[in-house]
DSSP file (Angstrom, degrees, kcal/mol; ACC not computed):
  #  RESIDUE AA STRUCTURE BP1 BP2  ACC     N-H-->O    O-->H-N    N-H-->O    O-->H-N    TCO  KAPPA ALPHA  PHI   PSI    X-CA   Y-CA   Z-CA
    1    1 A M              0   0    0      0, 0.0     2,-0.2     0, 0.0     0, 0.0   0.000 360.0 360.0 360.0 119.8    0.1   -0.1    0.0
    2    2 A Q        -     0   0    0      1,-0.0     2,-0.3     2,-0.0     0, 0.0  -0.469 360.0-177.8 -82.4 144.7    1.5    3.3   -1.0
    3    3 A K        +     0   0    0     -2,-0.2     2,-0.3     2,-0.0    -1,-0.0  -0.950   7.3 164.1-132.2 148.9    1.5    6.2    1.5
    4    4 A F        -     0   0    0     -2,-0.3     2,-0.6     0, 0.0    -2,-0.0  -0.962  46.8 -90.4-159.1 163.7    2.7    9.8    1.2
    5    5 A V        +     0   0    0     -2,-0.3     3,-0.1     1,-0.2    47,-0.1  -0.667  39.7 179.4 -76.2 120.7    2.2   13.0    3.2
    6    6 A H        -     0   0    0     -2,-0.6    46,-2.0     1,-0.3     2,-0.3   0.884  54.5 -34.6 -95.9 -46.4   -0.8   14.8    1.7
    7    7 A H  E     -a   52   0A   0     44,-0.2    -1,-0.3    40,-0.0     2,-0.3  -0.997  39.9-131.0-166.5 169.1   -1.0   17.9    3.9
    8    8 A I  E     -a   53   0A   0     44,-1.5    46,-2.5    -2,-0.3     2,-0.5  -0.920  27.6-132.2-123.7 155.6   -0.6   19.7    7.3
    9    9 A C  E     -a   54   0A   0     -2,-0.3     2,-0.5    44,-0.2    46,-0.2  -0.914  20.8-170.5-109.1 129.3   -3.2   21.8    8.7
   10   10 A I  E     -a   55   0A   0     44,-3.1    46,-2.2    -2,-0.5     2,-0.3  -0.980   6.9-156.1-118.8 131.7   -2.2   25.4   10.1
   11   11 A Q  E     -a   56   0A   0     -2,-0.5     2,-0.3    44,-0.2    46,-0.2  -0.775  16.6-177.4 -97.5 151.2   -4.6   27.5   12.0
   12   12 A T  E     -a   57   0A   0     44,-1.7    46,-0.6    -2,-0.3     3,-0.3  -0.999  38.0-162.1-151.9 140.3   -4.2   31.2   12.2
   13   13 A N  S    S+     0   0    0     -2,-0.3     2,-0.2     1,-0.2     3,-0.1   0.544  99.7  59.8 -90.8  -8.2   -5.7   34.3   13.7
   14   14 A Q     >  +     0   0    0      1,-0.2     4,-3.3     2,-0.1     3,-0.3  -0.513  69.4 164.2-115.9  54.6   -4.0   36.3   11.0
   15   15 A Y  H  > S+     0   0    0     -3,-0.3     4,-3.4     1,-0.2     5,-0.2   0.863  73.1  42.7 -42.0 -57.8   -5.7   34.7    8.0
   16   16 A N  H  > S+     0   0    0      1,-0.2     4,-2.2     2,-0.2    -1,-0.2   0.840 114.8  51.2 -70.0 -33.9   -4.9   37.2    5.3
   17   17 A E  H  > S+     0   0    0     -3,-0.3     4,-2.5     2,-0.2    -1,-0.2   0.931 114.7  43.2 -56.6 -52.2   -1.2   37.6    6.5
   18   18 A S  H  X S+     0   0    0     -4,-3.3     4,-2.2     2,-0.2     5,-0.3   0.909 112.3  52.4 -71.4 -38.8   -0.6   33.9    6.5
   19   19 A L  H  X S+     0   0    0     -4,-3.4     4,-2.5    -5,-0.3     5,-0.3   0.936 112.2  45.0 -48.0 -53.2   -2.3   33.5    3.2
   20   20 A S  H  X>S+     0   0    0     -4,-2.2     4,-3.0    -5,-0.2     5,-0.9   0.976 112.6  53.3 -58.5 -51.8   -0.2   36.2    1.6
   21   21 A F  I  X>S+     0   0    0     -4,-2.5     5,-2.2     1,-0.2     4,-1.3   0.921 113.8  39.8 -53.2 -52.6    3.0   34.7    3.2
   22   22 A Y  I  <5S+     0   0    0     -4,-2.2     6,-2.8     3,-0.2    -1,-0.2   0.912 126.8  37.4 -66.6 -40.0    2.5   31.0    1.9
   23   23 A R  I  <5S+     0   0    0     -4,-2.5     4,-0.4    -5,-0.3    -2,-0.2   0.979 128.7  26.3 -74.2 -54.9    1.3   32.3   -1.5
   24   24 A D  I  <5S+     0   0    0     -4,-3.0    -3,-0.2    -5,-0.3    -2,-0.1   0.817 132.5  30.7 -83.7 -41.1    3.4   35.3   -2.2
   25   25 A V  I  <<S+     0   0    0     -4,-1.3    -3,-0.2    -5,-0.9    -4,-0.1   0.902 129.4  33.5 -88.0 -53.0    6.6   34.6   -0.2
   26   26 A L  S   <S-     0   0    0     -5,-2.2    -3,-0.2     2,-0.0    -4,-0.1   0.586 103.4-120.6 -86.5 -12.8    6.8   30.7   -0.3
   27   27 A G        +     0   0    0     -4,-0.4    -4,-0.2    -6,-0.3    -3,-0.1   0.685  53.5 156.5  82.3  17.2    5.3   30.3   -3.7
   28   28 A F        -     0   0    0     -6,-2.8     2,-0.5    -7,-0.1    20,-0.2  -0.439  39.2-131.7 -65.6 147.7    2.1   28.1   -2.7
   29   29 A E  E     -B   47   0A   0     18,-3.2    18,-3.3    -2,-0.1     2,-0.7  -0.892  14.1-129.9-103.1 131.8   -0.7   28.2   -5.2
   30   30 A L  E     +B   46   0A   0     -2,-0.5    16,-0.3    16,-0.2     3,-0.1  -0.707  33.5 171.4 -78.5 117.9   -4.2   28.8   -3.5
   31   31 A I  E     +     0   0A   0     14,-2.2     2,-0.3    -2,-0.7    15,-0.2   0.598  63.5  12.2-108.9 -15.9   -6.4   26.0   -5.0
   32   32 A N  E     -B   45   0A   0     13,-1.4    13,-2.9     2,-0.0     2,-0.4  -0.861  54.5-173.4-163.9 134.6   -9.4   26.5   -3.0
   33   33 A E  E     -B   44   0A   0     -2,-0.3    11,-0.2    11,-0.2     9,-0.0  -0.992   8.5-172.0-127.4 124.7  -10.9   29.1   -0.4
   34   34 A S  E >   -B   43   0A   0      9,-2.4     9,-0.9    -2,-0.4     3,-0.6  -0.904   9.4-156.5-117.9 101.4  -14.1   28.3    1.5
   35   35 A P  E 3  S+B   42   0A   0      0, 0.0     7,-0.3     0, 0.0     6,-0.1  -0.455  77.2  16.2 -67.5 151.3  -15.5   31.2    3.5
   36   36 A N  E 3  S+     0   0A   0      5,-2.6     2,-0.8     1,-0.2     3,-0.3   0.904  84.1 177.1  53.3  47.6  -17.8   30.4    6.4
   37   37 A F  E X   -B   40   0A   0     -3,-0.6     3,-1.8     3,-0.6    -1,-0.2  -0.738  63.0 -36.2 -80.5 105.1  -16.6   26.8    6.5
   38   38 A H  T 3  S-     0   0    0     -2,-0.8    -1,-0.2     1,-0.3     3,-0.1   0.871 128.5 -35.8  45.1  51.9  -18.1   24.8    9.4
   39   39 A G  T 3  S+     0   0    0      1,-0.3    21,-3.1    -3,-0.3     2,-0.3   0.453 118.3 111.5  88.9   1.0  -18.1   27.7   11.9
   40   40 A R  E <  S-BC  37  59A   0     -3,-1.8    -3,-0.6    19,-0.3    -1,-0.3  -0.774  70.9-132.4-105.1 152.4  -14.8   29.2   10.6
   41   41 A H  E    S+     0   0A   0     17,-0.7    -5,-2.6    -2,-0.3     2,-0.3   0.950  90.8   2.5 -55.2 -54.9  -14.3   32.4    8.8
   42   42 A Y  E     -B   35   0A   0     16,-0.3    15,-1.9    -7,-0.3     2,-0.3  -0.967  49.6-176.5-138.9 155.3  -12.1   30.6    6.2
   43   43 A N  E     +BD  34  56A   0     -9,-0.9    -9,-2.4    -2,-0.3     2,-0.3  -0.886  28.5 170.7-139.8 117.5  -10.8   27.1    5.3
   44   44 A S  E     -BD  33  55A   0     11,-2.8    11,-2.4    -2,-0.3     2,-0.4  -0.889  27.5-138.8-132.0 160.2   -8.3   27.0    2.3
   45   45 A W  E     -BD  32  54A   0    -13,-2.9   -14,-2.2    -2,-0.3   -13,-1.4  -0.961  15.8-174.3-118.5 141.1   -6.0   24.8    0.5
   46   46 A L  E     -BD  30  53A   0      7,-2.3     7,-2.7    -2,-0.4     2,-0.4  -0.987   8.5-159.9-125.9 136.6   -2.6   25.7   -0.8
   47   47 A R  E     -BD  29  52A   0    -18,-3.3   -18,-3.2    -2,-0.4     2,-0.4  -0.965  18.0-179.6-129.2 141.9   -0.4   23.5   -2.8
   48   48 A L  E >  S- D   0  51A   0      3,-2.6     3,-1.7    -2,-0.4     2,-0.4  -0.922  76.6 -45.9-131.1 105.3    3.3   23.4   -3.6
   49   49 A G  T 3  S-     0   0    0     -2,-0.4     0, 0.0     1,-0.2     0, 0.0  -0.569 124.1 -26.0  64.9-119.2    4.2   20.5   -6.0
   50   50 A S  T 3  S+     0   0    0     -2,-0.4     2,-0.4    -3,-0.1    -1,-0.2   0.299 120.5  96.9-105.0  10.8    2.3   17.5   -4.5
   51   51 A F  E <   - D   0  48A   0     -3,-1.7    -3,-2.6   -44,-0.0     2,-0.3  -0.858  55.8-163.0-104.7 132.8    2.2   19.0   -0.9
   52   52 A C  E     -aD   7  47A   0    -46,-2.0   -44,-1.5    -2,-0.4     2,-0.5  -0.837  14.8-152.5-115.0 152.3   -0.7   20.9    0.6
   53   53 A I  E     -aD   8  46A   0     -7,-2.7    -7,-2.3    -2,-0.3     2,-0.7  -0.991   8.8-152.2-109.3 133.0   -1.5   23.1    3.4
   54   54 A E  E     -aD   9  45A   0    -46,-2.5   -44,-3.1    -2,-0.5     2,-0.6  -0.929  21.5-168.4 -93.7 111.0   -5.0   23.4    4.9
   55   55 A L  E     +aD  10  44A   0    -11,-2.4   -11,-2.8    -2,-0.7     2,-0.3  -0.932  16.6 163.7-110.1 120.6   -4.9   27.0    6.2
   56   56 A Q  E     -aD  11  43A   0    -46,-2.2   -44,-1.7    -2,-0.6   -13,-0.2  -0.938  33.5-127.6-136.1 152.5   -7.9   27.7    8.5
   57   57 A T  E     -a   12   0A   0    -15,-1.9   -44,-0.2    -2,-0.3     3,-0.1  -0.589  39.1 -97.3 -89.9 158.8   -9.1   30.2   11.0
   58   58 A G        -     0   0    0    -46,-0.6   -17,-0.7    -2,-0.2   -16,-0.3  -0.102  62.2 -67.3 -56.4 176.9  -10.3   29.3   14.5
   59   59 A K  B >   -C   40   0A   0    -19,-0.2     3,-2.3     1,-0.2   -19,-0.3  -0.330  69.5 -82.1 -57.2 149.2  -14.0   29.0   15.0
   60   60 A I  T 3  S+     0   0    0    -21,-3.1    -1,-0.2     1,-0.3     3,-0.1  -0.393 121.8  19.9 -57.3 127.9  -15.9   32.2   14.7
   61   61 A G  T 3  S+     0   0    0      1,-0.3     2,-0.4    -2,-0.1    -1,-0.3   0.253 104.0 113.6 100.5  -8.9  -15.7   34.1   18.1
   62   62 A E    <   -     0   0    0     -3,-2.3     2,-0.5     2,-0.0    -1,-0.3  -0.782  54.0-154.1-102.4 137.5  -12.5   32.0   19.1
   63   63 A T        -     0   0    0     -2,-0.4     2,-0.2    -3,-0.1   -50,-0.0  -0.956  22.0-134.7-103.0 122.9   -8.9   33.3   19.5
   64   64 A L        -     0   0    0     -2,-0.5   -51,-0.1     1,-0.1     2,-0.1  -0.565  17.4-118.8 -85.5 139.4   -6.4   30.6   18.9
   65   65 A R        -     0   0    0     -2,-0.2     2,-0.2     1,-0.1    -1,-0.1  -0.405  33.2-114.4 -65.2 149.4   -3.4   30.3   21.5
   66   66 A G        -     0   0    0      1,-0.1     2,-0.1    -2,-0.1    56,-0.1  -0.532  25.0-119.9 -80.0 153.2    0.1   30.8   19.9
   67   67 A A        -     0   0    0     54,-0.4     2,-0.3    -2,-0.2    -1,-0.1  -0.379  28.1-164.3 -85.3 165.4    2.6   27.9   19.8
   68   68 A D    >   -     0   0    0     -2,-0.1     3,-1.7     1,-0.0    54,-0.0  -0.976  36.8-100.6-152.8 167.2    5.9   28.3   21.4
   69   69 A S  T 3  S+     0   0    0     -2,-0.3    -2,-0.0     1,-0.3     6,-0.0   0.465 116.4  64.7 -79.2   2.6    9.3   26.4   21.2
   70   70 A N  T 3  S+     0   0    0      2,-0.1     2,-0.3     0, 0.0    -1,-0.3   0.225  82.1 108.1 -98.1  15.2    8.4   24.3   24.5
   71   71 A T    <   -     0   0    0     -3,-1.7     2,-0.1     1,-0.1    -4,-0.0  -0.686  69.0-125.9 -96.2 136.7    5.4   22.6   22.8
   72   72 A E  S    S+     0   0    0     -2,-0.3     2,-0.2     3,-0.0    -1,-0.1  -0.395  70.9  41.3 -72.4 158.6    5.4   19.0   21.7
   73   73 A G  S    S+     0   0    0     -2,-0.1     2,-0.1     2,-0.0    -2,-0.0  -0.644 104.3   6.3 110.7-165.6    4.6   18.1   18.2
   74   74 A I        +     0   0    0     -2,-0.2     3,-0.1     1,-0.2    -3,-0.0  -0.413  56.1 177.8 -57.4 128.2    5.6   19.6   14.8
   75   75 A M        +     0   0    0      1,-0.3    49,-0.6    -2,-0.1     2,-0.3   0.636  60.7   2.9-106.7 -27.9    8.1   22.4   15.4
   76   76 A H  E     -e  124   0B   0     47,-0.1     2,-0.5     2,-0.0    -1,-0.3  -0.995  55.7-132.7-157.6 161.1    8.9   23.5   11.9
   77   77 A L  E     -e  125   0B   0     47,-2.4    49,-3.4    -2,-0.3     2,-0.4  -0.968  27.4-152.5-115.1 130.8    8.1   23.0    8.2
   78   78 A C  E     -e  126   0B   0     -2,-0.5     2,-0.4    47,-0.2    49,-0.2  -0.887   8.8-168.6-111.0 137.4   11.2   22.6    5.9
   79   79 A L  E     -e  127   0B   0     47,-3.0    49,-2.3    -2,-0.4     2,-0.4  -0.978  18.1-136.9-116.3 131.8   11.1   23.6    2.2
   80   80 A W  E     -e  128   0B   0     -2,-0.4     2,-0.4    47,-0.2    49,-0.2  -0.753  24.7-167.4 -85.3 138.0   13.9   22.7   -0.1
   81   81 A V        -     0   0    0     47,-2.8     3,-0.3    -2,-0.4    46,-0.0  -0.961  26.5-139.3-125.5 149.5   15.0   25.5   -2.4
   82   82 A E  S    S+     0   0    0     -2,-0.4     2,-0.5     1,-0.3    -1,-0.1   0.931  99.9  27.4 -75.1 -47.7   17.3   25.5   -5.5
   83   83 A D     >  -     0   0    0      1,-0.2     4,-1.9     2,-0.0    -1,-0.3  -0.870  63.6-177.9-126.5  97.7   19.0   28.8   -4.6
   84   84 A L  H  > S+     0   0    0     -2,-0.5     4,-2.8    -3,-0.3     5,-0.2   0.861  83.9  53.6 -61.4 -44.1   19.0   29.5   -0.9
   85   85 A I  H  > S+     0   0    0      1,-0.2     4,-1.5     2,-0.2    -1,-0.2   0.871 112.5  44.8 -57.3 -39.4   20.8   33.0   -1.3
   86   86 A Q  H  > S+     0   0    0     -3,-0.2     4,-1.9     2,-0.2    -1,-0.2   0.845 113.6  48.6 -76.4 -36.1   18.2   34.1   -3.8
   87   87 A E  H  X S+     0   0    0     -4,-1.9     4,-2.3     1,-0.2    -2,-0.2   0.897 110.6  51.7 -75.4 -38.2   15.3   32.9   -1.8
   88   88 A A  H  X S+     0   0    0     -4,-2.8     4,-2.1     2,-0.2    -2,-0.2   0.836 110.2  48.7 -62.0 -34.2   16.7   34.5    1.4
   89   89 A Q  H  X S+     0   0    0     -4,-1.5     4,-2.7     2,-0.2     5,-0.2   0.906 110.2  52.1 -70.5 -43.5   17.0   37.9   -0.5
   90   90 A K  H  X S+     0   0    0     -4,-1.9     4,-1.7     2,-0.2    -2,-0.2   0.951 110.3  48.1 -58.8 -48.6   13.5   37.6   -1.7
   91   91 A V  H  <>S+     0   0    0     -4,-2.3     5,-1.9     1,-0.2     3,-0.3   0.949 113.7  46.3 -56.1 -52.6   12.2   37.0    1.8
   92   92 A K  H ><5S+     0   0    0     -4,-2.1     3,-1.2     1,-0.2    -1,-0.2   0.840 108.4  55.1 -64.9 -32.2   14.1   39.9    3.3
   93   93 A Q  H 3<5S+     0   0    0     -4,-2.7    -1,-0.2     1,-0.3    -2,-0.2   0.849 105.2  56.3 -69.0 -29.8   12.9   42.3    0.4
   94   94 A L  T 3<5S-     0   0    0     -4,-1.7    -1,-0.3    -3,-0.3    -2,-0.2   0.451 125.1-105.4 -81.3   2.8    9.3   41.3    1.4
   95   95 A G  T < 5S+     0   0    0     -3,-1.2     2,-0.3     1,-0.3    -3,-0.2   0.578  73.6 135.3  94.4   5.8   10.0   42.5    4.9
   96   96 A Y      < -     0   0    0     -5,-1.9    -1,-0.3    21,-0.0     2,-0.3  -0.663  41.7-142.8 -96.6 154.9   10.4   39.3    6.8
   97   97 A N        -     0   0    0     -2,-0.3    21,-0.7    21,-0.2     2,-0.2  -0.749  12.4-129.2-112.5 153.2   13.1   38.6    9.3
   98   98 A F  E     -F  117   0B   0     -2,-0.3     2,-0.7    19,-0.2    19,-0.3  -0.541  21.5-110.6 -91.0 163.9   15.1   35.4   10.0
   99   99 A I  E     -F  116   0B   0     17,-3.3    17,-0.6    -2,-0.2     2,-0.2  -0.908  45.0-138.3 -87.7 118.6   15.7   33.6   13.2
  100  100 A L        -     0   0    0     -2,-0.7     2,-0.4    15,-0.1     5,-0.2  -0.472  18.9-164.6 -82.7 150.1   19.4   34.1   13.7
  101  101 A K  B >  S-I  104   0C   0      3,-2.2     3,-1.7    -2,-0.2    -2,-0.0  -0.991  82.9 -12.8-129.7 124.1   21.9   31.5   14.9
  102  102 A N  T 3  S-     0   0    0     -2,-0.4     3,-0.1     1,-0.3    -1,-0.1   0.860 127.8 -59.7  47.9  38.6   25.2   32.9   16.0
  103  103 A N  T 3  S+     0   0    0      1,-0.2     2,-0.4     2,-0.1    -1,-0.3   0.734 113.3 119.5  62.4  23.9   24.2   36.2   14.5
  104  104 A Q  B <   -I  101   0C   0     -3,-1.7    -3,-2.2     1,-0.2    -1,-0.2  -0.959  51.5-160.6-123.8 146.0   23.9   34.6   11.0
  105  105 A E  S    S+     0   0    0     -2,-0.4    11,-0.5     1,-0.3     2,-0.4   0.926  90.0  35.3 -79.4 -51.5   20.7   34.4    8.8
  106  106 A I  E    S+G  115   0B   0      9,-0.1     2,-0.3    -8,-0.1    -1,-0.3  -0.916  81.7 174.4-107.9 128.8   22.0   31.6    6.8
  107  107 A Y  E     -G  114   0B   0      7,-2.2     7,-2.1    -2,-0.4     2,-0.2  -0.932  29.9-103.4-141.5 160.3   24.2   28.9    8.5
  108  108 A E  E     +G  113   0B   0     -2,-0.3     2,-0.2     5,-0.2     5,-0.2  -0.504  31.3 177.3 -79.7 144.6   25.9   25.6    7.9
  109  109 A V  E >   -G  112   0B   0      3,-3.2     3,-1.1    -2,-0.2     5,-0.0  -0.734  52.7 -75.8-125.6-172.4   24.6   22.3    9.2
  110  110 A E  T 3  S+     0   0    0      1,-0.3     3,-0.1    -2,-0.2    23,-0.0   0.829 126.4  19.4 -53.6 -40.7   26.1   18.9    8.6
  111  111 A N  T 3  S-     0   0    0     21,-0.1     2,-0.3    19,-0.1    -1,-0.3   0.182 126.9 -29.4-121.5  18.3   24.9   18.6    5.2
  112  112 A G  E <  S-G  109   0B   0     -3,-1.1    -3,-3.2    19,-0.1     2,-0.3  -0.989  71.6 -61.5 163.0-163.2   24.1   21.9    3.8
  113  113 A R  E     +G  108   0B   0     -2,-0.3    16,-1.7    -5,-0.2    17,-0.3  -0.873  45.3 167.2-120.8 151.3   22.9   25.5    4.5
  114  114 A L  E     -GH 107 128B   0     -7,-2.1    -7,-2.2    -2,-0.3     2,-0.3  -0.949  18.3-161.6-153.2 174.9   19.7   26.7    5.9
  115  115 A C  E     -GH 106 127B   0     12,-1.4    12,-3.2    -2,-0.3     2,-0.4  -0.964  13.0-145.6-156.3 157.8   17.7   29.6    7.4
  116  116 A K  E     +FH  99 126B   0    -17,-0.6   -17,-3.3   -11,-0.5     2,-0.3  -0.985  15.8 174.6-130.2 139.3   14.6   29.9    9.4
  117  117 A L  E     -FH  98 125B   0      8,-2.1     8,-3.0    -2,-0.4     2,-0.5  -0.828  29.1-115.4-129.2 173.0   11.8   32.5    9.5
  118  118 A V  E     - H   0 124B   0    -21,-0.7     6,-0.2    -2,-0.3   -21,-0.2  -0.943  22.8-138.1-115.1 129.0    8.5   32.8   11.3
  119  119 A A    >   -     0   0    0      4,-2.5     3,-3.1    -2,-0.5  -101,-0.1  -0.518  38.0 -96.9 -76.9 155.0    5.2   32.9    9.4
  120  120 A P  T 3  S+     0   0    0      0, 0.0  -107,-0.1     0, 0.0  -102,-0.1   0.708 124.7  48.5 -47.6 -25.3    2.6   35.3   10.6
  121  121 A E  T 3  S-     0   0    0      2,-0.1   -54,-0.4  -109,-0.1  -110,-0.1   0.451 125.7 -95.3 -89.4  -1.7    0.9   32.6   12.7
  122  122 A G  S <  S+     0   0    0     -3,-3.1     2,-0.3     1,-0.3  -110,-0.0   0.396  73.3 144.0 103.6  -5.0    4.0   31.4   14.3
  123  123 A T        -     0   0    0     -5,-0.1    -4,-2.5     1,-0.1     2,-0.5  -0.519  49.3-129.6 -68.1 126.3    5.1   28.4   12.1
  124  124 A I  E     -eH  76 118B   0    -49,-0.6   -47,-2.4    -2,-0.3     2,-0.5  -0.644  22.4-159.5 -75.3 127.9    8.7   28.2   11.9
  125  125 A I  E     -eH  77 117B   0     -8,-3.0    -8,-2.1    -2,-0.5     2,-0.4  -0.945   1.9-160.6-110.3 124.7    9.6   27.8    8.1
  126  126 A E  E     -eH  78 116B   0    -49,-3.4   -47,-3.0    -2,-0.5     2,-0.5  -0.903   1.7-164.6-102.0 131.8   13.1   26.3    7.4
  127  127 A L  E     +eH  79 115B   0    -12,-3.2   -12,-1.4    -2,-0.4     2,-0.3  -0.973  17.8 171.2-110.8 132.7   14.5   26.9    3.9
  128  128 A R  E     -eH  80 114B   0    -49,-2.3   -47,-2.8    -2,-0.5   -14,-0.2  -0.967  33.3-146.8-140.6 155.2   17.5   24.6    3.1
  129  129 A D  S    S+     0   0    0    -16,-1.7     2,-0.4    -2,-0.3   -15,-0.1   0.203  76.6  78.0-114.8  18.9   19.5   23.9   -0.1
  130  130 A N        -     0   0    0    -17,-0.3   -19,-0.1     2,-0.1   -18,-0.0  -0.999  58.3-160.2-119.5 127.0   20.3   20.2    0.5
  131  131 A Q        +     0   0    0     -2,-0.4    -1,-0.1   -51,-0.1   -19,-0.1   0.513  65.8  95.6 -73.2 -13.2   17.7   17.4   -0.1
  132  132 A G              0   0    0    -21,-0.2    -2,-0.1     1,-0.1   -21,-0.1  -0.185 360.0 360.0 -80.4 174.3   19.6   15.0    2.0
  133  133 A I              0   0    0    -23,-0.0    -1,-0.1     0, 0.0   -23,-0.1   0.486 360.0 360.0 -99.1 360.0   19.0   14.3    5.7
C-alpha cells in the first residue's frame, strides 16, 4: 500500500497575512478558499508541488493560542529551495526577518545550509539547499 504526506493543517488568527505569506513569499498556489466553513471564517487549501497546506481560521469568536518552542509536536516545516541565497534575499525584500543563529541568517549544518523564519501565525519555516537528511 502506497503512502505519502498529503497535507498539514495550519490554524491562524491572521488569515490574510498567513495566506499572503504562503502564497506570495513561499510560492504556494491557492487552490481552494471556502469562506464560512463549518463555523470558521475561512478554510483554504494551498499547494506546492504535491504537498498541501490546509490553512484555516479558528471557529468564529475563538482566538487561537500561539505555539511556542516548548510545545510537543511539529516544530517547523522545511522547504527545499534550489537557490537559498536568492530565496533569502526575496524573503528579506518582502520584509520578513530570519531567526538568527550565532548572528547569522544563513548557516551551515552537517549536510548543507539553511535559514529559518517565522510565518505570521507562528509556524517556523526552514529553507534549505540540500535534499539529504
